[in-house]
Backbone bond lengths (Angstrom), bond angles and torsions (degrees), N, CA, C in turn:
res aa  C-N    CA-C-N  psi(-1)  N-CA   C-N-CA  omega(-1)  CA-C   N-CA-C  phi
1 M - - - 1.459 - - 1.530 109.55 -
2 T 1.329 114.94 143.18 1.454 120.71 -176.46 1.524 109.92 -120.81
3 I 1.329 116.67 138.08 1.456 121.88 175.59 1.523 107.05 -83.35
4 T 1.332 116.14 112.81 1.457 121.88 179.71 1.519 111.15 -109.11
5 S 1.333 115.41 -177.77 1.476 119.47 178.50 1.508 110.65 -62.37
6 G 1.332 117.71 -29.87 1.448 120.75 -179.03 1.515 114.50 -83.83
7 T 1.333 117.32 -11.08 1.461 119.90 -178.90 1.525 110.86 -68.40
8 H 1.331 116.75 -43.06 1.464 122.20 179.47 1.528 107.92 -131.02
9 P 1.313 119.20 76.14 1.469 120.29 -176.14 1.522 112.99 -62.27
10 K 1.318 118.97 -25.84 1.466 121.46 179.73 1.529 112.21 -65.86
11 L 1.349 116.11 -20.83 1.460 119.05 178.83 1.531 112.29 -73.37
12 L 1.340 116.85 -12.17 1.459 120.24 -176.28 1.514 113.06 -91.53
13 W 1.334 116.41 -6.53 1.457 120.35 -176.84 1.522 110.19 -127.57
14 P 1.335 117.43 137.98 1.472 119.34 176.76 1.513 111.07 -72.51
15 G 1.338 116.43 161.73 1.443 119.96 174.57 1.514 115.26 116.21
16 V 1.317 119.17 -9.54 1.461 121.22 177.36 1.522 108.53 -75.36
17 K 1.333 116.16 125.45 1.446 120.61 -177.76 1.521 112.47 -72.40
18 K 1.324 116.74 -41.18 1.453 119.32 -174.88 1.527 110.36 -160.29
19 F 1.332 115.50 141.52 1.453 121.31 169.98 1.531 107.50 -104.89
20 W 1.337 116.58 141.06 1.440 119.42 -177.16 1.538 109.74 -143.19
21 G 1.349 116.23 168.27 1.463 121.35 175.38 1.512 114.95 107.83
22 D 1.355 117.80 -8.52 1.456 119.93 -177.30 1.538 111.86 -121.67
23 A 1.308 116.84 15.78 1.476 118.93 -175.45 1.531 111.21 -136.86
24 Y 1.332 116.26 39.34 1.452 118.61 178.56 1.520 111.74 -69.94
25 K 1.307 116.10 153.58 1.449 121.62 178.04 1.525 109.94 -73.46
26 D 1.318 116.82 135.55 1.462 121.32 179.10 1.517 111.35 -98.29
27 Q 1.332 115.26 154.59 1.443 120.99 174.13 1.524 109.30 -73.13
28 P 1.340 117.26 155.97 1.454 119.38 176.56 1.533 110.10 -58.88
29 L 1.337 116.03 146.88 1.463 119.55 177.95 1.522 109.59 -63.18
30 M 1.333 115.32 133.38 1.457 120.52 -179.63 1.519 113.01 -103.06
31 Y 1.345 116.74 -31.15 1.459 118.96 -173.91 1.524 112.14 -57.68
32 S 1.341 116.83 -36.01 1.451 120.57 -177.57 1.528 112.31 -73.05
33 E 1.335 117.58 -15.23 1.452 122.12 175.68 1.526 111.81 -86.05
34 I 1.340 116.14 -16.32 1.458 121.38 -173.55 1.529 112.57 -108.62
35 F 1.349 115.40 -38.16 1.469 120.38 -175.32 1.525 110.83 -100.91
36 D 1.327 115.89 145.22 1.469 120.79 173.08 1.514 108.48 -77.91
37 Q 1.341 116.76 132.87 1.466 122.52 -176.44 1.525 110.00 -96.30
38 E 1.345 115.97 127.06 1.441 122.45 176.62 1.522 109.49 -136.03
39 T 1.325 115.67 156.45 1.458 120.26 178.13 1.529 109.36 -93.92
40 S 1.330 115.19 162.01 1.452 121.71 179.17 1.519 109.43 -139.09
41 D 1.332 116.36 145.67 1.463 120.15 176.07 1.540 111.80 -129.75
42 K 1.333 115.75 20.78 1.450 121.70 -179.87 1.520 110.40 -134.62
43 S 1.339 116.03 171.54 1.470 119.33 178.78 1.526 111.24 -67.95
44 Y 1.323 117.43 -28.31 1.451 121.15 175.18 1.529 109.77 -148.42
45 E 1.326 114.43 159.86 1.463 120.77 176.91 1.528 107.20 -124.11
46 E 1.328 115.37 149.24 1.453 120.68 177.92 1.508 111.20 -126.99
47 T 1.325 115.73 143.80 1.447 121.43 172.12 1.519 107.63 -122.23
48 V 1.334 116.68 143.59 1.472 122.35 -174.70 1.542 108.27 -126.08
49 E 1.312 115.82 130.78 1.446 120.94 176.19 1.543 109.52 -73.51
50 L 1.309 116.51 133.50 1.468 122.20 177.20 1.506 108.24 -126.19
51 S 1.325 115.07 125.01 1.460 118.53 -176.48 1.534 111.76 -85.96
52 G 1.312 114.51 165.01 1.443 120.91 168.62 1.524 108.88 -94.41
53 F 1.327 117.45 -143.68 1.478 121.99 179.16 1.516 110.13 -107.94
54 G 1.330 115.24 162.68 1.452 120.16 176.98 1.515 111.73 -85.04
55 L 1.323 117.39 -168.12 1.448 122.03 179.50 1.540 110.48 -71.38
56 A 1.302 116.09 151.79 1.474 120.74 179.65 1.529 109.25 -84.36
57 P 1.344 117.66 129.59 1.467 120.87 178.12 1.537 110.61 -81.45
58 V 1.297 117.20 169.38 1.463 122.17 175.34 1.526 110.06 -67.54
59 K 1.308 117.45 135.94 1.458 122.05 174.95 1.538 108.16 -104.24
60 A 1.287 115.46 111.43 1.465 119.20 179.78 1.526 110.31 -71.83
61 E 1.315 115.75 156.23 1.471 121.48 -178.40 1.549 109.24 -59.56
62 A 1.311 114.68 132.70 1.464 123.44 176.87 1.526 113.99 71.23
63 S 1.316 117.50 3.25 1.453 120.34 -179.66 1.522 110.05 -93.76
64 S 1.312 116.49 163.04 1.460 121.68 178.43 1.514 111.14 -74.35
65 I 1.291 115.04 150.73 1.454 119.91 176.67 1.520 110.18 -74.69
66 S 1.328 117.74 151.52 1.454 122.32 176.55 1.520 110.48 -85.23
67 Y 1.305 115.40 146.54 1.462 119.93 179.88 1.539 108.63 -118.87
68 D 1.296 114.49 146.99 1.472 120.33 179.83 1.537 107.56 -128.65
69 T 1.282 116.91 172.48 1.445 121.31 179.48 1.530 109.85 -140.23
70 T 1.300 116.29 151.06 1.464 119.23 171.97 1.522 108.52 -78.19
71 I 1.314 116.82 155.36 1.451 121.55 -177.71 1.532 110.32 -133.71
72 N 1.328 115.37 151.21 1.452 119.83 172.57 1.528 109.30 -83.09
73 G 1.307 115.28 138.57 1.444 121.24 174.93 1.516 109.50 -96.97
74 Y 1.302 116.12 -140.87 1.470 120.20 -176.02 1.531 110.75 -85.39
75 T 1.321 114.36 155.90 1.466 122.27 178.12 1.532 109.92 -106.52
76 T 1.303 116.85 135.40 1.466 121.49 177.62 1.523 108.41 -114.78
77 R 1.328 115.94 129.79 1.469 120.68 179.85 1.529 109.35 -106.24
78 F 1.316 115.28 132.95 1.466 122.54 176.85 1.533 107.37 -112.29
79 M 1.318 116.87 108.30 1.454 122.19 -176.85 1.545 110.22 -93.62
80 N 1.326 115.84 117.07 1.461 120.01 -178.91 1.529 110.65 -65.41
81 T 1.311 115.32 139.02 1.460 122.76 -177.70 1.506 110.37 -128.22
82 V 1.341 115.23 140.57 1.480 120.67 177.72 1.533 107.45 -91.91
83 Y 1.326 116.11 130.52 1.459 122.07 171.80 1.522 106.70 -115.56
84 G 1.310 116.89 132.85 1.459 120.13 -176.30 1.518 112.58 -152.50
85 L 1.312 114.70 152.12 1.455 122.10 178.59 1.518 108.13 -152.15
86 G 1.316 117.32 150.49 1.448 120.31 179.73 1.514 112.25 -152.83
87 F 1.314 115.65 179.73 1.463 120.76 175.00 1.514 108.68 -148.32
88 I 1.311 115.94 154.56 1.470 123.07 179.91 1.519 109.22 -122.42
89 V 1.308 115.36 134.72 1.467 122.09 178.17 1.539 107.36 -120.79
90 T 1.342 115.69 128.76 1.465 117.47 178.72 1.519 110.95 -69.03
91 E 1.318 115.03 157.90 1.454 121.00 -179.39 1.508 111.21 -59.60
92 E 1.355 115.41 -39.75 1.468 120.37 -178.14 1.520 111.71 -68.59
93 A 1.361 116.46 -40.76 1.455 120.37 179.82 1.524 111.02 -63.64
94 A 1.349 116.67 -39.30 1.457 119.97 178.16 1.545 111.00 -71.23
95 E 1.307 116.00 -37.21 1.458 121.25 -177.72 1.519 111.91 -67.02
96 D 1.343 117.10 -41.02 1.445 122.23 -174.49 1.537 113.38 -91.45
97 N 1.322 117.20 -3.60 1.451 121.22 -178.93 1.531 110.08 -63.78
98 Q 1.344 115.63 124.06 1.456 121.42 -178.73 1.541 112.40 -88.96
99 Y 1.327 115.82 -4.90 1.443 119.87 -175.64 1.536 107.84 -126.73
100 K 1.310 115.56 88.46 1.477 121.50 -171.85 1.527 113.27 -64.71
101 D 1.335 117.19 -19.64 1.453 117.26 179.97 1.513 112.76 -73.87
102 Q 1.347 117.22 -6.51 1.453 119.62 179.32 1.527 112.56 -64.96
103 A 1.324 116.94 -30.52 1.456 119.11 177.69 1.529 110.74 -61.95
104 Q 1.341 114.42 -41.66 1.463 118.79 178.75 1.527 111.15 -68.18
105 R 1.329 116.91 -37.08 1.452 121.28 179.03 1.525 110.91 -63.55
106 R 1.331 115.74 -39.86 1.462 118.56 179.18 1.507 111.93 -66.92
107 A 1.323 117.48 -37.04 1.460 121.40 176.99 1.528 110.32 -63.46
108 K 1.333 117.27 -40.86 1.453 120.88 178.71 1.537 110.36 -67.35
109 A 1.338 116.79 -37.50 1.441 120.39 179.20 1.530 110.41 -66.99
110 L 1.329 117.86 -35.09 1.455 121.87 177.10 1.515 110.25 -66.49
111 K 1.319 116.37 -42.40 1.472 120.16 178.29 1.521 110.12 -63.31
112 R 1.309 116.95 -37.03 1.477 121.15 179.25 1.527 110.02 -65.30
113 S 1.322 117.14 -40.26 1.459 121.07 177.95 1.523 111.08 -61.79
114 M 1.330 116.31 -41.48 1.457 120.13 -179.88 1.537 109.96 -67.99
115 R 1.307 117.20 -36.35 1.455 121.81 177.03 1.524 111.75 -61.61
116 H 1.335 115.16 -47.14 1.459 119.36 179.40 1.518 112.20 -66.98
117 T 1.317 116.15 -35.86 1.460 120.05 176.33 1.510 111.36 -57.94
118 K 1.322 117.48 -45.16 1.465 121.41 -179.01 1.523 111.88 -64.71
119 E 1.312 116.90 -37.09 1.448 120.34 175.69 1.528 111.36 -63.64
120 W 1.351 116.73 -45.07 1.455 121.35 -179.69 1.528 110.87 -64.13
121 V 1.317 117.29 -42.49 1.474 120.74 -179.29 1.534 109.73 -59.18
122 H 1.301 117.75 -43.73 1.461 121.18 -179.14 1.527 110.58 -73.44
123 A 1.314 117.34 -42.16 1.474 119.67 -179.99 1.519 111.00 -62.62
124 N 1.328 117.77 -29.27 1.455 120.53 -179.54 1.523 112.88 -65.39
125 V 1.312 117.54 -20.06 1.472 120.15 173.59 1.516 108.67 -61.61
126 F 1.327 117.07 -36.32 1.455 122.49 177.29 1.531 111.99 -84.97
127 N 1.325 116.34 -36.68 1.481 119.66 178.99 1.527 111.22 -63.84
128 R 1.326 117.21 -24.36 1.470 121.55 178.81 1.538 111.92 -107.23
129 A 1.309 116.84 14.25 1.465 121.41 -172.13 1.528 112.04 -62.74
130 F 1.326 118.34 -29.05 1.459 121.65 -176.66 1.528 112.00 -105.39
131 D 1.332 117.49 5.06 1.456 123.36 -174.39 1.534 110.40 -92.39
132 P 1.339 118.82 115.97 1.470 120.88 -179.13 1.516 113.54 -68.01
133 N 1.329 117.88 -6.92 1.469 120.06 176.20 1.536 111.19 -80.56
134 Y 1.322 116.72 -9.59 1.473 120.35 179.45 1.536 107.66 -124.37
135 V 1.320 116.19 98.09 1.446 120.48 -173.63 1.525 110.73 -111.84
136 G 1.319 115.25 158.83 1.442 121.76 176.97 1.515 112.01 -96.70
137 G 1.318 116.19 -162.70 1.452 120.68 -176.70 1.513 113.67 -64.92
138 D 1.339 118.40 -23.96 1.476 120.80 179.98 1.507 112.44 -88.97
139 G 1.350 116.96 6.07 1.457 120.97 177.24 1.510 114.12 80.29
140 K 1.333 118.47 8.71 1.449 122.24 178.92 1.533 110.43 -121.16
141 E 1.322 116.42 157.25 1.446 119.99 173.24 1.529 109.76 -65.92
142 M 1.341 117.79 162.86 1.462 119.96 -172.32 1.520 111.63 -58.68
143 I 1.323 118.70 -44.11 1.455 122.41 179.51 1.529 107.18 -106.20
144 A 1.325 116.40 110.91 1.464 120.79 -176.69 1.521 110.67 -149.34
145 T 1.311 115.88 159.68 1.475 120.83 -179.87 1.508 113.01 -89.95
146 D 1.365 117.71 -5.27 1.464 119.91 -171.87 1.515 112.19 -140.16
147 H 1.341 118.19 53.76 1.451 120.13 173.25 1.523 110.26 -67.94
148 P 1.329 119.16 125.27 1.458 120.01 -178.37 1.526 112.20 -75.27
149 T 1.326 117.36 138.28 1.458 123.06 173.69 1.531 108.31 -134.81
150 A 1.316 117.71 173.77 1.449 121.76 177.66 1.519 111.83 -69.20
151 N 1.329 117.32 -10.53 1.462 121.22 -177.65 1.528 111.39 -121.37
152 G 1.345 116.26 30.84 1.464 119.93 -176.97 1.513 111.74 101.86
153 T 1.330 116.89 -176.96 1.461 120.67 -178.14 1.531 110.49 -90.05
154 Q 1.331 113.75 155.81 1.472 120.91 175.59 1.518 109.19 -134.07
155 S 1.307 115.80 161.80 1.457 121.12 -177.26 1.526 110.48 -123.64
156 N 1.315 116.18 144.95 1.459 122.10 167.82 1.527 110.39 -124.99
157 E 1.327 115.14 26.42 1.473 122.56 -178.75 1.528 109.98 -135.95
158 L 1.316 116.37 140.36 1.458 120.09 175.14 1.528 109.40 -58.26
159 A 1.326 116.35 135.97 1.464 120.40 -179.73 1.513 111.32 -58.82
160 T 1.308 116.64 -36.50 1.462 122.36 175.57 1.525 107.41 -119.92
161 A 1.318 116.27 118.26 1.465 120.89 -177.29 1.525 109.83 -55.01
162 A 1.316 115.48 139.63 1.455 120.43 -179.11 1.519 110.04 -141.93
163 D 1.321 115.67 145.80 1.470 120.12 173.39 1.530 108.95 -69.79
164 L 1.316 116.10 165.30 1.455 121.75 -177.92 1.520 110.24 -63.48
165 S 1.333 115.59 125.31 1.458 122.18 177.82 1.502 109.54 -159.25
166 Q 1.321 117.55 166.03 1.439 121.67 178.39 1.526 111.23 -57.60
167 S 1.312 116.99 -49.53 1.475 120.84 -176.68 1.506 111.61 -66.65
168 A 1.348 118.40 -37.40 1.467 120.07 -179.85 1.525 110.47 -67.25
169 I 1.320 117.72 -39.68 1.467 120.03 177.02 1.510 110.26 -63.81
170 E 1.325 117.86 -43.20 1.451 120.37 178.85 1.520 112.11 -61.06
171 D 1.341 117.49 -40.09 1.461 120.66 177.92 1.529 111.21 -62.18
172 L 1.322 116.38 -40.64 1.452 119.44 -178.54 1.543 110.44 -72.58
173 L 1.326 117.13 -33.60 1.451 119.86 177.90 1.537 111.30 -67.22
174 I 1.323 116.53 -36.88 1.472 120.25 175.36 1.509 109.49 -62.15
175 M 1.344 116.39 -41.53 1.458 120.53 179.58 1.510 111.48 -61.73
176 L 1.330 117.55 -47.28 1.471 118.41 -177.13 1.512 112.04 -70.94
177 R 1.328 118.47 -27.80 1.466 120.97 177.24 1.533 110.88 -70.53
178 R 1.318 117.22 -20.79 1.465 122.30 177.49 1.529 112.68 -94.36
179 A 1.337 116.75 4.14 1.456 120.54 -176.97 1.525 111.36 -63.05
180 T 1.318 115.81 145.63 1.472 121.05 177.24 1.518 108.67 -125.93
181 D 1.328 115.03 162.29 1.461 119.00 174.10 1.530 108.48 -77.90
182 T 1.315 116.84 -178.00 1.454 119.46 -173.17 1.524 113.07 -64.08
183 R 1.350 118.30 -22.09 1.464 121.50 178.71 1.526 112.25 -93.35
184 G 1.319 116.88 0.62 1.460 119.90 174.98 1.519 115.45 95.88
185 L 1.346 118.63 7.68 1.459 120.18 177.63 1.529 109.89 -83.47
186 I 1.301 116.19 135.40 1.457 121.27 -176.87 1.522 111.02 -66.30
187 M 1.322 115.13 134.40 1.467 121.31 178.69 1.507 109.59 -95.64
188 N 1.298 115.89 176.25 1.473 121.38 177.02 1.522 108.71 -120.89
189 L 1.340 116.30 54.76 1.466 119.69 179.75 1.511 110.52 -65.96
190 Q 1.344 115.81 139.11 1.450 121.59 177.89 1.536 108.83 -124.97
191 P 1.330 117.40 142.47 1.464 119.35 177.73 1.525 111.44 -72.32
192 V 1.319 116.34 137.43 1.458 120.68 179.82 1.515 111.60 -106.74
193 A 1.330 117.69 -47.43 1.462 120.89 -177.32 1.513 110.68 -150.47
194 L 1.307 115.73 150.78 1.463 123.48 173.29 1.523 106.77 -101.63
195 L 1.348 116.23 114.88 1.471 121.77 -174.19 1.524 109.24 -106.41
196 T 1.354 115.27 126.88 1.461 121.41 179.97 1.515 110.66 -138.31
197 S 1.325 114.91 170.74 1.474 120.13 169.14 1.514 107.36 -80.42
198 P 1.343 118.14 168.02 1.471 119.95 178.21 1.521 113.39 -58.85
199 N 1.323 117.43 -24.67 1.468 120.08 179.77 1.515 112.53 -62.59
200 D 1.341 117.90 -27.34 1.464 121.49 -178.96 1.519 111.89 -109.35
201 E 1.324 117.91 7.84 1.464 120.90 -174.19 1.510 112.96 -58.66
202 F 1.332 116.19 -48.10 1.472 119.58 -175.35 1.536 110.78 -73.38
203 N 1.325 115.83 -34.85 1.454 120.02 176.32 1.519 109.90 -63.41
204 A 1.326 116.85 -42.11 1.478 121.46 179.15 1.524 110.30 -62.39
205 D 1.317 117.01 -42.84 1.474 119.72 178.61 1.524 112.37 -62.22
206 R 1.340 115.11 -42.05 1.466 118.08 179.72 1.516 111.11 -64.21
207 I 1.323 116.49 -41.35 1.477 119.80 -177.28 1.522 111.84 -65.96
208 L 1.324 117.52 -43.60 1.464 120.23 -173.41 1.528 114.24 -87.46
209 K 1.320 116.90 -25.80 1.468 119.25 -170.28 1.530 114.26 -104.29
210 S 1.330 117.53 -13.29 1.461 119.76 -179.54 1.522 110.20 -68.72
211 S 1.288 117.21 142.49 1.469 120.95 177.48 1.526 110.69 -68.49
212 L 1.345 115.76 -36.41 1.448 121.47 177.94 1.529 108.54 -112.84
213 Q 1.321 117.09 165.61 1.467 120.20 178.52 1.512 109.40 -56.70
214 S 1.327 116.17 133.85 1.439 120.57 -173.18 1.544 113.39 -87.17
215 D 1.362 117.18 -11.16 1.464 118.71 -172.70 1.525 113.36 -108.59
216 N 1.332 117.27 12.62 1.466 118.87 175.88 1.528 109.55 -153.21
217 A 1.323 115.31 173.75 1.463 120.28 -176.99 1.540 111.65 -111.25
218 E 1.327 116.19 26.35 1.471 120.54 -176.29 1.532 112.72 -87.18
219 N 1.330 117.56 -1.25 1.473 121.47 -178.11 1.518 112.44 57.82
220 A 1.346 115.86 29.98 1.465 119.65 178.43 1.515 109.78 -78.02
221 T 1.328 116.96 147.66 1.464 122.09 178.02 1.532 109.70 -61.21
222 N 1.301 115.39 139.29 1.483 120.08 175.68 1.527 108.28 -79.70
223 A 1.329 115.57 101.58 1.461 120.91 -176.63 1.521 112.20 -69.06
224 L 1.335 118.89 -13.40 1.452 121.47 -178.72 1.534 113.04 -90.08
225 K 1.295 116.92 -14.04 1.454 119.56 -176.17 1.538 109.41 -64.28
226 G 1.323 115.39 124.02 1.457 121.18 178.82 1.516 115.11 86.01
227 K 1.342 117.56 -0.69 1.458 120.75 -178.08 1.525 112.78 -73.99
228 F 1.343 116.70 -27.69 1.460 120.71 -175.91 1.534 108.38 -104.94
229 S 1.329 115.86 119.82 1.450 120.08 -174.46 1.514 113.44 -63.17
230 K 1.345 117.84 -31.65 1.466 120.75 178.65 1.523 113.15 -108.88
231 G 1.307 117.07 7.92 1.447 120.94 175.29 1.519 113.55 68.85
232 T 1.319 116.14 -134.47 1.465 122.27 -176.75 1.526 110.35 -103.31
233 M 1.334 115.75 150.48 1.456 122.42 174.43 1.522 107.86 -135.65
234 S 1.331 115.56 130.61 1.472 121.20 179.06 1.533 107.50 -115.53
235 W 1.347 115.83 130.16 1.463 120.99 -175.74 1.533 108.52 -124.76
236 S 1.330 116.27 116.03 1.465 121.45 -176.71 1.521 112.48 -67.75
237 F 1.316 118.30 -16.47 1.454 121.81 -177.53 1.528 112.84 -87.29
238 L 1.319 117.73 -0.67 1.466 120.41 174.01 1.520 108.96 -78.62
239 S 1.328 115.78 120.11 1.477 120.04 -171.78 1.538 113.51 -84.45
240 D 1.335 117.37 -26.23 1.474 120.37 178.68 1.536 107.01 -86.54
241 T 1.308 116.09 113.19 1.457 120.84 -170.86 1.520 114.21 -70.90
242 D 1.359 118.45 -21.90 1.469 117.87 -179.17 1.529 113.02 -115.06
243 A 1.339 118.53 5.64 1.469 119.58 172.45 1.513 109.04 -76.28
244 W 1.325 116.43 147.02 1.467 120.54 -179.76 1.517 109.27 -146.04
245 F 1.324 116.11 155.58 1.458 120.83 -171.64 1.532 110.70 -139.32
246 I 1.313 115.33 150.64 1.466 122.41 171.31 1.519 107.12 -112.54
247 L 1.307 116.99 120.72 1.467 122.39 176.87 1.527 107.49 -91.43
248 T 1.337 116.18 132.56 1.459 120.75 -177.89 1.521 111.70 -108.77
249 D 1.300 116.27 178.85 1.463 121.02 -179.71 1.536 112.28 -95.73
250 S 1.340 117.75 20.71 1.452 120.21 173.53 1.533 109.71 -53.48
251 P 1.329 118.51 132.90 1.476 119.95 -173.30 1.515 114.22 -66.05
252 D 1.329 117.89 -19.22 1.457 122.26 178.12 1.516 108.24 -129.10
253 G 1.341 115.60 168.35 1.448 117.79 176.70 1.491 114.65 148.15
254 L 1.338 117.72 -62.58 1.473 122.34 -178.27 1.507 108.84 -112.55
255 K 1.339 115.98 120.85 1.474 119.77 -173.12 1.531 110.77 -133.13
256 T 1.339 112.61 146.88 1.457 121.91 166.80 1.534 107.79 -126.04
257 F 1.330 115.30 126.72 1.465 120.53 173.49 1.522 108.15 -105.87
258 N 1.326 117.57 120.67 1.455 122.71 -179.08 1.519 108.89 -99.06
259 R 1.338 115.63 111.07 1.466 121.78 -177.70 1.524 112.15 -89.82
260 R 1.335 116.74 -40.91 1.461 121.58 -179.55 1.517 108.52 -142.55
261 A 1.312 117.21 131.05 1.464 121.78 -178.23 1.516 111.49 -70.46
262 L 1.302 115.14 162.28 1.457 120.90 177.86 1.532 110.43 -60.72
263 S 1.321 116.24 131.28 1.473 121.01 -179.27 1.535 109.90 -132.76
264 F 1.305 115.50 154.17 1.468 122.37 176.86 1.502 107.73 -130.82
265 E 1.348 117.12 125.84 1.455 122.07 -178.16 1.528 110.20 -132.94
266 K 1.319 115.42 154.13 1.474 120.53 176.89 1.534 109.10 -143.60
267 D 1.315 115.18 150.91 1.451 120.77 -179.17 1.510 108.71 -158.57
268 G 1.331 115.64 162.64 1.455 121.38 178.01 1.510 111.87 -105.63
269 D 1.322 116.63 149.29 1.462 123.26 177.18 1.521 108.19 -98.65
270 F 1.335 117.19 115.73 1.453 120.75 -175.63 1.516 112.66 -61.12
271 E 1.331 117.74 -39.48 1.453 121.77 -175.41 1.516 112.49 -69.20
272 T 1.339 117.94 -46.40 1.462 122.00 -174.09 1.530 113.30 -97.87
273 G 1.313 116.50 -23.39 1.452 120.25 -174.04 1.516 112.87 82.42
274 N 1.352 116.31 2.64 1.467 119.86 179.87 1.516 110.44 -69.81
275 F 1.327 114.39 153.97 1.466 121.82 175.95 1.521 107.90 -108.00
276 K 1.321 115.97 122.22 1.468 121.76 -179.05 1.536 110.52 -105.10
277 H 1.303 114.63 138.37 1.466 121.68 178.03 1.521 107.82 -131.05
278 K 1.315 116.53 138.20 1.468 119.27 178.66 1.512 111.13 -146.73
279 S 1.319 114.20 155.84 1.466 121.38 174.90 1.518 107.74 -134.10
280 T 1.320 116.87 135.78 1.465 121.50 178.68 1.518 110.73 -136.80
281 E 1.297 114.38 158.53 1.463 122.37 175.89 1.518 107.16 -156.08
282 R 1.325 117.43 143.90 1.440 121.60 -178.74 1.526 110.36 -125.88
283 Y 1.331 115.29 123.02 1.450 120.39 -177.16 1.525 109.27 -163.56
284 V 1.307 115.68 174.45 1.462 121.61 174.44 1.520 108.80 -148.24
285 S 1.298 116.68 143.11 1.452 121.44 176.11 1.531 109.10 -126.29
286 G 1.310 116.91 154.60 1.451 119.96 179.88 1.511 111.72 173.09
287 W 1.319 116.92 -164.10 1.458 121.76 -177.35 1.535 110.26 -137.09
288 D 1.324 115.55 153.07 1.464 119.47 173.25 1.532 110.58 -125.70
289 D 1.324 119.45 -53.86 1.462 120.58 178.65 1.531 109.92 -96.01
290 W 1.326 116.21 111.86 1.456 122.01 -176.74 1.534 112.56 -65.33
291 R 1.323 117.50 -15.09 1.469 120.13 -178.41 1.538 111.94 -69.43
292 R 1.299 116.43 -8.70 1.464 120.06 177.95 1.535 111.34 -73.75
293 V 1.328 116.57 -23.14 1.474 120.22 -175.04 1.523 110.48 -136.21
294 Y 1.320 116.13 129.97 1.461 122.98 171.41 1.545 106.46 -118.64
295 G 1.321 116.35 151.71 1.451 115.57 -177.35 1.513 115.66 -168.18
296 S 1.320 113.51 177.46 1.448 122.51 175.73 1.521 108.79 -141.67
297 A 1.312 116.26 140.74 1.477 120.35 -179.29 1.531 112.24 -79.01
298 G 1.345 117.31 -5.27 1.442 119.06 -176.06 1.521 110.18 73.71
299 V 1.345 116.58 177.51 1.442 120.55 -178.79 1.502 111.30 -121.69
């Protein structure tokens, strides 16, 4: 599509007091608070799970010691993708434009579109977290009850989906505290943040921040208060209004590889006289260690 003289006829005549609708205030970026940022210099990046050792068996007197070996687990591939958008302005539309600041406004609007795109791309990792059509290196969706390991399957999802509540959070916290590595050794996972859509934002605050339990009148101590080091996080780009997630302190799990930084370029077309403007960025987001996120799809 091309911006012509007829696209914005008001730009051709003086007297317009103000143009509006393309300069709304944006929310702070959330993806950078949730995903680990890394650089990339290849078309794709791979991460490989590496195990430690299993439990030590009993060594009988005068018998030989047992030996173990580390093993490779699954490989996750992160394929860098180019995201880009642009606009074209005809020579006549630019020439007759009475409001020269519109060129700068369009550039800002393009930057805003690229900003929102990056938020959506990262949020979709969570929007597809329960979808078996989007699997990770272990062949399972990010939130699943049967992630394969060298020591059997593990879950980072409530066996029965539940909406956000005090008891549901406690059940999921018990699950993550019992998490083991791929060889079956117990980890020390700790909850970092409770992530919800705006629909559950206030409910999440009441549950975690109340001095007493927020869902009954028994004056019982709120056992969840202070359990999450970063408290609650609300992300407007989460499309499932009742899905919720617990982010843990697992050292790996949610990654962004930045291959090419955001750029803005413009050039003229000799044949038509049109002015072309474009913005591109190349990156990939995804997950490798599912222990970074626990969740429920809600009901």
